[in-house]
N, C-alpha and C positions, 0 to 999 in steps of 0.2 A: 619618243613617240614614233609609232610606225609610219606616220605620214611625213616624217622628217626626211630630207634628202640623205640617201645612203643607209637608211634604217632597214633592218631586216628582222625576221623572226624565224626561229627554228621550230619545226614540227616535231611533236613528241606524241606518240599514240596514247600514252598514259593520260595526257591532258584531255584528249578526246573521250576516252573511256570514262573519265571522272566527271565529264560535262563541266569542266572549269571554263572560266572566261577565256576568250582568244588570247588575251595578253597575260595569261597565267605564267608562262615561262619567264617573261620579263619581270613579273612580280616576284617569282621565285628567286631570281638572281638578286633583285633589290632587297628581298627579305634576308637573303644570305649576307649581303653587305650590312644590313641593319643590325644583325646579330653582333657584328664586330664594331659597330659605331654606337651613337647615342640616339637613335631614332625610336627605340623601343622603351616603353615605360610601363610601370604597374600602377594602376589606380586602385584605391581601396573603397569598397562599398561597405559601410558599417552594418553590423548585425546588432540589433537592439533588442533587449529583453522586453516583451510586451507586459510582463508582470510588474517590473519596477523601473523601466526606462533606462536601465544601465547598459552601457556598451559591453557586449560579451565577446565580440570578435569582429572579423572583417573577411570579406571575400576579395581575393586578389584578382583583378581584371587586367589582362594584358592589352595594351594599346600600342599602335604604331602610327607615328606621325613622321612622314618623310621630310627630308631636308628642305624641300620646297614648300612645306607647310601642309601638304595634302594628307589628310587622315585616311588611313586604310582600315576599314572595319574588320573585326575578327571574323565576321561571316564571309569575308573575302579571303583573308590570308591564312586562316586556320585550315580550310580544306586544301589549300595549295601546300602548306607545310606537311599535312598528313599524307599527301600523295608524293612527297619528295623525301629526301633524307634529312630534312630540317626539323621535323617534329621533335626528335629527341633532344638536340641542342637547344631548341626553343623552350621545351619543357624544363630542362635543367636550368636555363637562364632565368625563367620565370620563378621557379621554386627558390633559387638562391636569392634573387632580388626581393621576393616577398618575405623570406625569412630574415634577411638582413634589415629590411625596413621595419619589421615588427619585433625584432629581437628584444628591444628594451621593454616593450609592452608585455611580451611573453615572460621576461624575467620578473617584472613587477606583479603580474597577475597570472598565476598558473592556470586559471580557468579561461583565459583569453584564447580564442581559437582563430586560426587563419585557414580559410578554405581556398583551395586552388583547384579549378577544374582541369582534369587531365584528358588528353585524347588517347 
């Protein structure tokens, strides 16, 4: 935290131009570390057929819970990733994770779909 003794923040003009929160640089560094750890996870929102109530697919939703238990919403971390070099590795990680998690369903039901929103 910036109010801790010895804490500091670096100024980056791109953060100002994007109107990101003042602590965006710290979150960017934390997100970079999260990519290498196990703070990121994918939740699946089911897609149900209104016609017959059958599960037809799922939407993969990227979520970030920091080691301290704090959940960082995608409305906060996605714009930070988009303004940095992290959006591509974050996208690749999300796609790989979603496909691995749904692989068995995709094998059993070729009509099953997995949606992933891309930036």
